[in-house]
DOROTOR-446586 format. One record per residue (C-alpha): residue in one letter; x, y, z. Coordinates in nm, 3 decimals. Each point is the difference from the previous one (the first is absolute). Last residue first. Layout:
<recs>
+---+---------+---------+---------+
! r !      xx !      yy !      zz !
+---+---------+---------+---------+
! A !       X !       Y !       Z !
...
+---+---------+---------+---------+
</recs>
This chain:
<recs>
+---+---------+---------+---------+
! r !      xx !      yy !      zz !
+---+---------+---------+---------+
! T !  -1.037 !   4.940 !  -0.158 !
! L !  -0.386 !  -0.004 !   0.182 !
! V !  -0.084 !   0.335 !  -0.206 !
! C !   0.073 !  -0.125 !  -0.315 !
! T !  -0.219 !  -0.344 !   0.087 !
! A !  -0.300 !   0.238 !  -0.054 !
! P !   0.032 !   0.035 !  -0.404 !
! P !   0.167 !   0.303 !  -0.170 !
! S !  -0.261 !   0.243 !  -0.160 !
! V !   0.181 !   0.219 !  -0.220 !
! M !   0.331 !  -0.237 !   0.007 !
! L !   0.320 !   0.158 !  -0.008 !
! K !   0.148 !  -0.084 !   0.311 !
! C !  -0.206 !  -0.305 !   0.129 !
! L !   0.122 !  -0.089 !  -0.346 !
! S !   0.356 !   0.082 !   0.091 !
! K !  -0.047 !  -0.216 !   0.284 !
! F !  -0.118 !  -0.296 !  -0.145 !
! I !   0.269 !   0.018 !  -0.281 !
! E !   0.311 !   0.023 !   0.242 !
! T !  -0.139 !  -0.251 !   0.194 !
! E !  -0.055 !  -0.274 !  -0.293 !
! N !   0.334 !   0.016 !  -0.091 !
! A !   0.164 !   0.286 !  -0.292 !
! G !   0.179 !  -0.163 !  -0.305 !
! V !   0.090 !   0.384 !  -0.157 !
! F !  -0.259 !   0.208 !   0.165 !
! K !  -0.182 !   0.323 !  -0.106 !
! D !  -0.254 !   0.248 !   0.203 !
! E !  -0.233 !   0.244 !  -0.126 !
! G !  -0.193 !   0.282 !   0.141 !
! Y !  -0.302 !   0.067 !   0.160 !
! I !  -0.263 !  -0.024 !  -0.310 !
! S !   0.140 !  -0.360 !  -0.039 !
! L !   0.296 !  -0.190 !  -0.150 !
! I !   0.165 !  -0.319 !   0.137 !
! T !   0.286 !  -0.110 !  -0.233 !
! I !   0.197 !  -0.366 !   0.019 !
! K !   0.240 !  -0.068 !  -0.179 !
! S !   0.168 !  -0.360 !   0.038 !
! K !   0.332 !  -0.085 !  -0.083 !
! D !   0.220 !  -0.127 !  -0.267 !
! L !  -0.225 !   0.191 !  -0.271 !
! T !   0.008 !  -0.063 !  -0.362 !
! E !  -0.273 !  -0.300 !   0.009 !
! D !  -0.279 !   0.273 !   0.058 !
! V !  -0.305 !  -0.145 !   0.116 !
! I !  -0.226 !   0.256 !   0.114 !
! E !  -0.294 !  -0.034 !   0.261 !
! E !  -0.189 !   0.259 !   0.040 !
! L !  -0.155 !   0.034 !   0.366 !
! Y !  -0.348 !   0.256 !   0.045 !
! I !  -0.118 !   0.113 !   0.336 !
! S !  -0.308 !   0.201 !   0.114 !
! F !  -0.197 !  -0.176 !  -0.283 !
! L !  -0.219 !   0.155 !  -0.212 !
! T !  -0.290 !  -0.228 !  -0.102 !
! T !  -0.101 !  -0.069 !  -0.356 !
! K !  -0.401 !  -0.055 !  -0.061 !
! G !  -0.046 !   0.384 !  -0.073 !
! V !   0.234 !   0.179 !   0.208 !
! T !   0.005 !  -0.163 !   0.345 !
! A !   0.184 !   0.177 !   0.235 !
! I !   0.286 !   0.012 !   0.261 !
! T !  -0.033 !  -0.385 !   0.066 !
! Q !   0.255 !  -0.128 !   0.249 !
! K !   0.359 !  -0.176 !  -0.083 !
! Y !   0.177 !  -0.113 !   0.278 !
! E !  -0.007 !  -0.342 !   0.051 !
! N !  -0.008 !  -0.069 !  -0.388 !
! A !   0.287 !   0.257 !  -0.080 !
! F !   0.205 !  -0.083 !   0.317 !
! F !  -0.049 !  -0.423 !  -0.089 !
! E !   0.116 !   0.067 !  -0.339 !
! L !   0.277 !   0.225 !   0.127 !
! A !   0.154 !  -0.306 !   0.186 !
! A !  -0.052 !  -0.255 !  -0.226 !
! K !   0.204 !   0.225 !  -0.231 !
! Q !   0.261 !   0.040 !   0.235 !
! N !   0.039 !  -0.327 !   0.078 !
! V !   0.019 !  -0.108 !  -0.359 !
! C !   0.187 !   0.244 !  -0.080 !
! N !   0.293 !  -0.104 !   0.275 !
! D !   0.137 !  -0.254 !  -0.259 !
! C !   0.038 !   0.201 !  -0.296 !
! G !  -0.064 !  -0.167 !  -0.344 !
! M !  -0.304 !   0.149 !  -0.090 !
! N !   0.165 !   0.294 !   0.015 !
! Y !  -0.232 !   0.300 !   0.179 !
! E !  -0.152 !   0.324 !  -0.033 !
! F !  -0.322 !   0.078 !   0.293 !
! T !  -0.127 !   0.323 !  -0.061 !
! I !  -0.213 !   0.070 !   0.312 !
! L !  -0.293 !   0.262 !  -0.090 !
! T !  -0.218 !   0.157 !   0.307 !
! A !  -0.323 !   0.145 !  -0.068 !
! G !  -0.129 !   0.330 !   0.109 !
! S !  -0.186 !   0.086 !  -0.286 !
! Q !   0.296 !   0.254 !  -0.143 !
! I !   0.239 !  -0.312 !   0.041 !
! L !  -0.264 !  -0.192 !  -0.214 !
! V !  -0.063 !   0.250 !  -0.248 !
! D !   0.369 !   0.028 !  -0.043 !
! A !   0.057 !  -0.376 !  -0.087 !
! L !  -0.299 !   0.070 !  -0.229 !
! N !   0.198 !   0.268 !  -0.189 !
! P !   0.339 !  -0.230 !   0.046 !
! D !  -0.153 !  -0.282 !  -0.184 !
! L !   0.033 !  -0.315 !   0.256 !
! R !   0.278 !  -0.196 !  -0.011 !
! Y !  -0.066 !  -0.372 !  -0.072 !
! D !  -0.069 !  -0.303 !   0.178 !
! I !  -0.292 !   0.153 !   0.205 !
! I !  -0.103 !  -0.041 !   0.392 !
! N !  -0.308 !   0.220 !   0.094 !
! S !  -0.215 !  -0.192 !  -0.245 !
! E !  -0.223 !   0.124 !  -0.238 !
! P !   0.255 !   0.296 !  -0.095 !
! L !  -0.156 !   0.323 !  -0.060 !
! K !  -0.111 !   0.087 !  -0.366 !
! V !   0.018 !   0.387 !  -0.035 !
! T !  -0.212 !   0.151 !  -0.264 !
! Q !   0.140 !   0.285 !  -0.211 !
! K !  -0.329 !   0.184 !  -0.193 !
! P !   0.135 !   0.056 !  -0.327 !
! Y !   0.049 !   0.403 !  -0.132 !
! F !  -0.283 !   0.148 !  -0.167 !
! S !  -0.250 !   0.069 !   0.225 !
! Q !   0.226 !   0.204 !   0.178 !
! I !   0.034 !   0.264 !  -0.287 !
! I !  -0.336 !   0.050 !   0.003 !
! A !  -0.048 !   0.058 !   0.414 !
! Y !   0.293 !   0.258 !  -0.003 !
! A !  -0.175 !   0.196 !  -0.338 !
! F !  -0.334 !  -0.018 !   0.239 !
! T !   0.203 !   0.176 !   0.300 !
! S !   0.157 !   0.218 !  -0.242 !
! F !  -0.309 !   0.143 !  -0.117 !
! L !  -0.106 !   0.107 !   0.351 !
! M !   0.288 !   0.166 !   0.052 !
! V !   0.050 !   0.210 !  -0.323 !
! A !  -0.377 !   0.097 !   0.060 !
! I !   0.051 !   0.132 !   0.346 !
! L !   0.314 !   0.222 !  -0.124 !
! F !  -0.199 !   0.100 !  -0.277 !
! L !  -0.268 !   0.117 !   0.211 !
! G !   0.223 !   0.201 !   0.225 !
! I !   0.200 !   0.147 !  -0.258 !
! W !  -0.369 !   0.114 !  -0.114 !
! S !  -0.067 !   0.123 !   0.341 !
! S !   0.332 !   0.209 !  -0.012 !
! K !  -0.083 !   0.139 !  -0.335 !
! F !  -0.327 !   0.175 !   0.097 !
! K !   0.151 !   0.091 !   0.344 !
! F !   0.256 !   0.199 !  -0.163 !
! K !  -0.235 !   0.198 !  -0.222 !
! M !  -0.204 !   0.159 !   0.306 !
+---+---------+---------+---------+
</recs>
């Protein structure tokens, strides 16, 4: 009889600890500042995204293209035009967060005067491709391979 009495008290103690730990967690979380993620208003930007935001975009199904180039590069003008075409032509709305839209493709245009040839990195949840001085066909094939929802033109080629 004595053993049952002790086990019931132990059970009640464990239930109380679980209950109070739930309240303690809620109180502790209220002291930490809430982080808000601000999405870019356009899918073509001229700065590097915060790595945490880039991860959120990729996990949401977006494809991130980083184009690093030198302003004096000959072929870079054609590459930039092609990438902007792809970014505008293949962007789809994944979701709307408040007044900001989450697009399926983002293009970061980064000017780096130390580069001799342009560097293109295409990153999505399906993987990553890196190119140095790539042409339009290579970029298009990589987009078709890496986009979560590739455009219909990918099937035609």
